[in-house]
C-alpha positions in Angstrom: 8.6 -15.7 10.8 4.9 -15.7 10.1 3.5 -12.2 9.6 5.7 -9.6 8.0 5.3 -5.9 7.9 5.7 -3.7 4.9 6.0 0.1 5.2 7.1 3.0 3.1 8.2 6.5 3.8 6.0 9.5 2.9 8.1 11.7 0.6 7.4 14.7 -1.6 8.6 14.3 -5.1 9.4 17.5 -6.9 11.0 16.8 -10.3 11.0 19.1 -13.2 8.5 17.6 -15.6 7.2 19.3 -18.7 3.6 20.6 -18.8 2.6 20.2 -22.4 -0.6 22.3 -22.3 -3.1 23.7 -19.8 -4.8 20.3 -19.3 -2.0 17.8 -19.8 0.9 17.1 -17.4 3.7 14.8 -18.2 5.8 12.4 -16.1 8.3 9.6 -17.0 7.4 5.9 -16.8 9.3 3.0 -18.3 11.7 5.4 -20.0 8.9 7.2 -21.9 6.9 10.4 -21.3 3.3 9.8 -20.1 0.7 12.5 -19.8 -2.2 13.1 -17.4 -5.4 14.7 -18.6 -7.4 16.4 -15.9 -10.4 17.1 -18.1 -12.6 20.0 -17.1 -11.9 19.9 -13.4 -11.2 23.1 -11.4 -8.0 21.8 -9.8 -5.4 24.4 -9.2 -1.9 24.0 -10.8 -0.6 23.3 -7.3 -3.1 20.4 -6.9 -2.4 19.1 -10.4 1.3 19.2 -9.6 0.8 17.2 -6.4 -1.4 14.6 -8.2 1.2 14.3 -11.1 4.1 13.9 -8.6 2.1 11.2 -6.7 1.3 9.3 -9.8 4.9 9.4 -10.8 5.9 8.1 -7.4 3.4 5.2 -7.6 4.2 4.3 -11.2 7.9 4.0 -10.4 6.9 0.7 -8.6 4.9 -0.6 -11.6 6.8 -2.4 -14.3 5.5 -2.2 -17.8 5.3 -6.0 -17.8 2.8 -5.8 -14.9 0.3 -3.9 -17.2 -2.0 -4.9 -20.0 -3.4 -2.6 -22.7 -6.9 -3.1 -24.3 -7.4 -1.0 -27.4 -11.0 0.1 -27.9 -12.6 -0.6 -31.3 -15.7 1.1 -32.8 -18.8 0.0 -31.0 -17.1 0.0 -27.6 -19.1 2.3 -25.1 -16.0 4.4 -24.4 -14.8 4.6 -28.1 -14.2 8.2 -28.9 -13.8 9.1 -25.3 -10.7 7.1 -24.8 -8.4 5.0 -27.0 -8.2 2.1 -24.6 -7.8 0.8 -21.1 -4.6 0.0 -19.2 -5.0 -2.7 -16.5 -2.5 -3.0 -13.7 -2.5 -6.7 -12.9 -1.3 -6.3 -9.3 -3.5 -3.3 -8.4 -3.8 -3.2 -4.6 -0.4 -4.9 -4.2 2.0 -2.6 -6.0 -0.3 0.4 -6.1 -3.3 1.5 -4.0 -6.6 -0.1 -4.9 -8.1 3.3 -5.5 -5.3 4.3 -7.9 -7.1 5.8 -10.9 -4.9 5.2 -13.9 -6.9 3.2 -16.4 -8.3 5.0 -19.5 -5.8 6.5 -21.9 -5.7 8.7 -25.1 -2.9 9.7 -27.4 -2.6 13.5 -27.2 0.1 15.6 -28.7 1.9 12.4 -29.5 2.0 11.5 -25.8 0.3 8.4 -24.3 -1.9 10.2 -21.7 -4.1 8.9 -18.9 -7.6 10.4 -18.5 -8.7 11.3 -15.0 -12.5 11.8 -14.5 -13.9 14.6 -12.5 -14.7 12.2 -9.7 -11.2 10.8 -9.7 -9.7 14.2 -9.6 -11.9 15.2 -6.7 -11.0 12.0 -4.8 -7.3 12.8 -5.4 -7.7 16.4 -4.3 -9.2 15.2 -1.0 -6.3 12.9 -0.5 -3.8 15.7 -1.1 -5.7 17.9 1.3 -5.6 15.2 4.0 -1.9 14.7 3.8 -1.3 18.4 3.9 -3.4 18.6 7.0 -1.5 15.8 8.8 1.9 16.6 7.4 3.5 16.7 10.8 2.2 13.3 11.7 3.2 11.8 8.4 6.7 13.3 8.6 7.1 11.3 11.9 6.4 8.0 10.2 10.0 7.3 8.9 11.5 7.0 12.4 8.9 4.5 13.4 9.7 2.4 10.3 13.4 2.0 10.8 13.2 -1.2 12.8 10.9 -2.8 10.2 13.5 -2.2 7.5 16.6 -3.0 9.6 15.1 -5.8 11.6 14.2 -5.7 15.3 16.9 -6.6 17.8 14.3 -8.7 19.5 16.6 -10.2 22.2 17.4 -6.7 23.6 13.8 -5.4 23.7 11.8 -5.3 26.9 8.2 -6.4 27.0 6.9 -2.8 27.2 9.0 -1.9 24.2 7.6 -4.8 22.2 4.0 -3.9 23.3 4.7 -0.3 22.1 5.2 -1.4 18.6 1.7 -2.7 18.1 -1.8 -1.3 18.4 -4.7 -3.7 17.8 -7.7 -3.6 20.2 -8.6 -7.2 19.4 -5.2 -8.5 20.2 -5.0 -6.4 23.3 -8.4 -7.7 24.5 -7.5 -11.3 23.7 -4.0 -11.4 25.3 -4.6 -8.9 28.1 -1.7 -8.9 30.5 -0.3 -12.3 29.3 3.2 -11.1 28.6 4.5 -14.6 27.7 1.9 -15.2 25.0 2.4 -11.7 23.6 6.2 -12.1 23.5 6.0 -15.4 21.8 3.8 -14.0 19.1 5.9 -10.8 18.7 9.2 -12.7 18.5 7.9 -15.1 15.9 6.2 -12.5 13.7 8.5 -9.4 13.6 11.4 -9.1 11.1 14.6 -9.7 12.9 17.2 -9.1 10.1 17.8 -6.5 7.4 17.0 -6.8 3.7 13.9 -9.0 4.3 11.5 -6.2 3.2 11.4 -3.8 0.2 9.3 -0.7 0.8 7.5 1.3 -1.8 7.0 5.1 -1.5 3.4 5.5 -0.4 0.8 7.4 -2.4 -1.2 10.1 -0.8 -4.0 7.6 -1.4 -2.4 5.4 1.2 -3.4 7.7 4.0 -7.0 7.8 5.4 -9.0 8.9 8.4 -11.0 5.9 9.6 -12.4 4.4 12.8 -10.8 1.1 13.7 -13.0 0.3 16.7 -16.8 0.2 17.0 -17.8 3.6 18.2 -14.2 4.7 18.2 -12.7 8.0 16.8 -11.5 8.3 13.3 -7.7 7.7 13.3 -5.1 8.6 10.7 -3.9 5.4 9.0 -1.5 4.4 6.3 -1.7 1.3 4.2 1.8 0.5 3.0 2.8 -1.7 0.1 6.0 -3.5 -0.7 7.6 -6.9 -1.0 9.1 -9.4 1.4 11.9 -11.8 0.6 12.3 -14.9 2.7 13.9 -18.2 1.8 14.2 -16.9 -1.8 10.5 -16.3 -2.2 9.3 -12.8 -3.1 5.8 -11.9 -1.9 3.7 -8.7 -2.2 2.9 -7.2 1.2 0.2 -4.8 2.5 0.2 -3.6 6.1 -1.7 -1.1 8.1 -0.2 1.5 10.4 -2.2 3.8 12.6 -1.3 7.1 14.3 -2.6 6.8 17.9 -1.5 8.1 21.3 1.0 10.5 19.7 2.8 8.0 17.4 2.6 5.4 14.7 1.8 1.8 15.6 1.6 -1.3 13.5 -2.0 -2.5 13.4 -1.7 -6.2 12.4 -4.4 -8.6 11.6 -5.1 -10.9 14.5 -2.1 -13.3 14.7 
């Protein structure tokens, strides 16, 4: 197999976390409480809860060993505004590239991450987008089952195989050449279970974007996870697009 696909299910996480004060919300990471400071933003409690739950979901995929802490000393431009910076070494692989956790402070004895007004606004937009397209997002899991279980390639018809993928460049290049398409599909799709591990997606994984020149903006989800083939574990990032009434895998050109 050449190109492997990683996908995750969109789930809502509603766990009873403590809110330590009006501006600090707490979740668990690495067996320890971690806070979120929303600063002076005008987010509602519902929005803050959604952001906190999403951050908890994302951080469940991030091992403490995959982070580095840099403590600020006097003279640093951010000294006094934050106590330090946390770097996620595999950002973009185990969490979205736009994931905002970075600067931290110790508040009320809790290690807390500081979200800027801009980061809060960006997060609020992502929450609003997923709320708007909740019906489409809720249909994603059914599409992903073959990617987790492995496709029964031998029993699939050519139309069924073509229905899995949406990529205008591939469609234009291969046209009606079924043999070439089938050869690429059969050598690229997972055909057995347990080859992929999927992470729960962040609301930041969903976007509206045009994928064709002059084309309409389409709902997309960039999904993260890991593949395991021949004993080698590899981080994966794949794009799915909601088009023509359903989710399709949008691969890079084979």
